[in-house]
MARKOL-694676 format. One record per residue (C-alpha): residue number from 0; residue in one letter; chain; x, y, z. Coordinates in steps of 0.001 Angstrom, whole numbers, always signed. Layout:
N
<atom k="NUM" r="A" c="A" u="X" v="Y" w="Z"/>
...
***
This chain:
114
<atom k="0" r="X" c="A" u="+0" v="+0" w="+0"/>
<atom k="1" r="X" c="A" u="+1363" v="+3333" w="-1017"/>
<atom k="2" r="X" c="A" u="+4862" v="+1909" w="-1353"/>
<atom k="3" r="X" c="A" u="+5193" v="+1384" w="+2405"/>
<atom k="4" r="X" c="A" u="+6388" v="-1947" w="+3829"/>
<atom k="5" r="X" c="A" u="+4176" v="-3680" w="+6427"/>
<atom k="6" r="X" c="A" u="+6770" v="-3356" w="+9207"/>
<atom k="7" r="X" c="A" u="+6937" v="+396" w="+8560"/>
<atom k="8" r="X" c="A" u="+3150" v="+622" w="+8878"/>
<atom k="9" r="X" c="A" u="+3342" v="-1195" w="+12224"/>
<atom k="10" r="X" c="A" u="+5944" v="+1291" w="+13423"/>
<atom k="11" r="X" c="A" u="+3876" v="+4235" w="+12256"/>
<atom k="12" r="X" c="A" u="+894" v="+2864" w="+14194"/>
<atom k="13" r="X" c="A" u="+2984" v="+3302" w="+17341"/>
<atom k="14" r="X" c="A" u="+4173" v="+6779" w="+16415"/>
<atom k="15" r="X" c="A" u="+973" v="+8301" w="+14998"/>
<atom k="16" r="X" c="A" u="-2001" v="+7892" w="+17323"/>
<atom k="17" r="X" c="A" u="-4412" v="+8734" w="+14492"/>
<atom k="18" r="X" c="A" u="-3450" v="+5535" w="+12667"/>
<atom k="19" r="X" c="A" u="-5499" v="+2734" w="+14226"/>
<atom k="20" r="X" c="A" u="-6497" v="+51" w="+11725"/>
<atom k="21" r="X" c="A" u="-9217" v="-2397" w="+12614"/>
<atom k="22" r="X" c="A" u="-7861" v="-5791" w="+13631"/>
<atom k="23" r="X" c="A" u="-9639" v="-8982" w="+12716"/>
<atom k="24" r="X" c="A" u="-9023" v="-12671" w="+13271"/>
<atom k="25" r="X" c="A" u="-5358" v="-13550" w="+13455"/>
<atom k="26" r="X" c="A" u="-4492" v="-9887" w="+14168"/>
<atom k="27" r="X" c="A" u="-4906" v="-8986" w="+10490"/>
<atom k="28" r="X" c="A" u="-5146" v="-5261" w="+10022"/>
<atom k="29" r="X" c="A" u="-7771" v="-3654" w="+7820"/>
<atom k="30" r="X" c="A" u="-7229" v="-49" w="+6843"/>
<atom k="31" r="X" c="A" u="-10267" v="+2104" w="+6168"/>
<atom k="32" r="X" c="A" u="-10239" v="+4790" w="+3480"/>
<atom k="33" r="X" c="A" u="-9372" v="+7641" w="+5864"/>
<atom k="34" r="X" c="A" u="-6460" v="+5598" w="+7242"/>
<atom k="35" r="X" c="A" u="-5115" v="+4930" w="+3741"/>
<atom k="36" r="X" c="A" u="-5224" v="+8677" w="+3075"/>
<atom k="37" r="X" c="A" u="-3427" v="+9295" w="+6370"/>
<atom k="38" r="X" c="A" u="-703" v="+6770" w="+5471"/>
<atom k="39" r="X" c="A" u="-227" v="+8526" w="+2140"/>
<atom k="40" r="X" c="A" u="+64" v="+11900" w="+3915"/>
<atom k="41" r="X" c="A" u="+2567" v="+10515" w="+6448"/>
<atom k="42" r="X" c="A" u="+4618" v="+8976" w="+3634"/>
<atom k="43" r="X" c="A" u="+4622" v="+12290" w="+1766"/>
<atom k="44" r="X" c="A" u="+5752" v="+14209" w="+4851"/>
<atom k="45" r="X" c="A" u="+8505" v="+11749" w="+5760"/>
<atom k="46" r="X" c="A" u="+9837" v="+10623" w="+2394"/>
<atom k="47" r="X" c="A" u="+9076" v="+13482" w="+9"/>
<atom k="48" r="X" c="A" u="+9261" v="+16551" w="+2254"/>
<atom k="49" r="X" c="A" u="+11988" v="+15257" w="+4604"/>
<atom k="50" r="X" c="A" u="+10168" v="+15666" w="+7918"/>
<atom k="51" r="X" c="A" u="+11233" v="+13728" w="+11003"/>
<atom k="52" r="X" c="A" u="+8676" v="+11532" w="+12765"/>
<atom k="53" r="X" c="A" u="+8004" v="+14197" w="+15403"/>
<atom k="54" r="X" c="A" u="+7911" v="+16925" w="+12753"/>
<atom k="55" r="X" c="A" u="+5370" v="+14966" w="+10703"/>
<atom k="56" r="X" c="A" u="+3336" v="+14295" w="+13848"/>
<atom k="57" r="X" c="A" u="+3322" v="+18021" w="+14631"/>
<atom k="58" r="X" c="A" u="+2404" v="+18944" w="+11049"/>
<atom k="59" r="X" c="A" u="-526" v="+16524" w="+11061"/>
<atom k="60" r="X" c="A" u="-1736" v="+17891" w="+14388"/>
<atom k="61" r="X" c="A" u="-1426" v="+21571" w="+13430"/>
<atom k="62" r="X" c="A" u="-3187" v="+21020" w="+10091"/>
<atom k="63" r="X" c="A" u="-6062" v="+19323" w="+11852"/>
<atom k="64" r="X" c="A" u="-5369" v="+16109" w="+9971"/>
<atom k="65" r="X" c="A" u="-5919" v="+14053" w="+13074"/>
<atom k="66" r="X" c="A" u="-9076" v="+12189" w="+12189"/>
<atom k="67" r="X" c="A" u="-11878" v="+12073" w="+14727"/>
<atom k="68" r="X" c="A" u="-12379" v="+8586" w="+16080"/>
<atom k="69" r="X" c="A" u="-15167" v="+6920" w="+14164"/>
<atom k="70" r="X" c="A" u="-17093" v="+3805" w="+15008"/>
<atom k="71" r="X" c="A" u="-15469" v="+677" w="+13693"/>
<atom k="72" r="X" c="A" u="-17005" v="-917" w="+10647"/>
<atom k="73" r="X" c="A" u="-19174" v="-3923" w="+11340"/>
<atom k="74" r="X" c="A" u="-19430" v="-6281" w="+8396"/>
<atom k="75" r="X" c="A" u="-23063" v="-6382" w="+7221"/>
<atom k="76" r="X" c="A" u="-24932" v="-9532" w="+6417"/>
<atom k="77" r="X" c="A" u="-24631" v="-10377" w="+2675"/>
<atom k="78" r="X" c="A" u="-28148" v="-9177" w="+1816"/>
<atom k="79" r="X" c="A" u="-27526" v="-5910" w="+3696"/>
<atom k="80" r="X" c="A" u="-24262" v="-5346" w="+1818"/>
<atom k="81" r="X" c="A" u="-26074" v="-5003" w="-1517"/>
<atom k="82" r="X" c="A" u="-28488" v="-2454" w="-85"/>
<atom k="83" r="X" c="A" u="-25673" v="-531" w="+1608"/>
<atom k="84" r="X" c="A" u="-23662" v="-387" w="-1622"/>
<atom k="85" r="X" c="A" u="-26663" v="+830" w="-3582"/>
<atom k="86" r="X" c="A" u="-27465" v="+3569" w="-1080"/>
<atom k="87" r="X" c="A" u="-23864" v="+4690" w="-455"/>
<atom k="88" r="X" c="A" u="-23293" v="+8388" w="-1142"/>
<atom k="89" r="X" c="A" u="-21133" v="+9375" w="-4087"/>
<atom k="90" r="X" c="A" u="-17612" v="+10402" w="-3033"/>
<atom k="91" r="X" c="A" u="-16755" v="+14060" w="-3333"/>
<atom k="92" r="X" c="A" u="-14170" v="+15221" w="-5835"/>
<atom k="93" r="X" c="A" u="-13472" v="+14107" w="-9345"/>
<atom k="94" r="X" c="A" u="-14537" v="+10614" w="-10340"/>
<atom k="95" r="X" c="A" u="-11774" v="+8091" w="-10931"/>
<atom k="96" r="X" c="A" u="-11147" v="+6692" w="-14353"/>
<atom k="97" r="X" c="A" u="-11326" v="+2903" w="-14619"/>
<atom k="98" r="X" c="A" u="-7528" v="+2649" w="-14846"/>
<atom k="99" r="X" c="A" u="-7097" v="+4844" w="-11745"/>
<atom k="100" r="X" c="A" u="-9657" v="+2785" w="-9864"/>
<atom k="101" r="X" c="A" u="-7937" v="-453" w="-10898"/>
<atom k="102" r="X" c="A" u="-4551" v="+865" w="-9742"/>
<atom k="103" r="X" c="A" u="-6081" v="+1921" w="-6415"/>
<atom k="104" r="X" c="A" u="-7708" v="-1469" w="-5901"/>
<atom k="105" r="X" c="A" u="-4494" v="-3302" w="-6803"/>
<atom k="106" r="X" c="A" u="-2534" v="-1285" w="-4238"/>
<atom k="107" r="X" c="A" u="-5122" v="-2044" w="-1555"/>
<atom k="108" r="X" c="A" u="-5145" v="-5725" w="-2540"/>
<atom k="109" r="X" c="A" u="-1362" v="-5863" w="-2264"/>
<atom k="110" r="X" c="A" u="-1557" v="-4370" w="+1240"/>
<atom k="111" r="X" c="A" u="-4154" v="-6858" w="+2366"/>
<atom k="112" r="X" c="A" u="-2160" v="-9766" w="+930"/>
<atom k="113" r="X" c="A" u="+1092" v="-8486" w="+2478"/>
***
């Protein structure tokens, strides 16, 4: 995911309190959309802009990027999943092209497999 190794993600979970993926059976971590965006922002601050861990933590805090704690996702029953998908609101911003969406899904799939 986002070009970040799994052990680095585990370390970042300790350093950035905003990053709290849901854990399932076998301690597998599942990252929600807002957490994926946060990982991308942390990666940008550390790798591209040259911030230290504490500097990136401060930047995230001062920009208000610390996400409010949201209720954890409960997996719906299969028949409820279809209804939920049909009634889900459209995301804000520009729509993704099919190739962009595929690339996004492949990166998420690689994270989950990793």
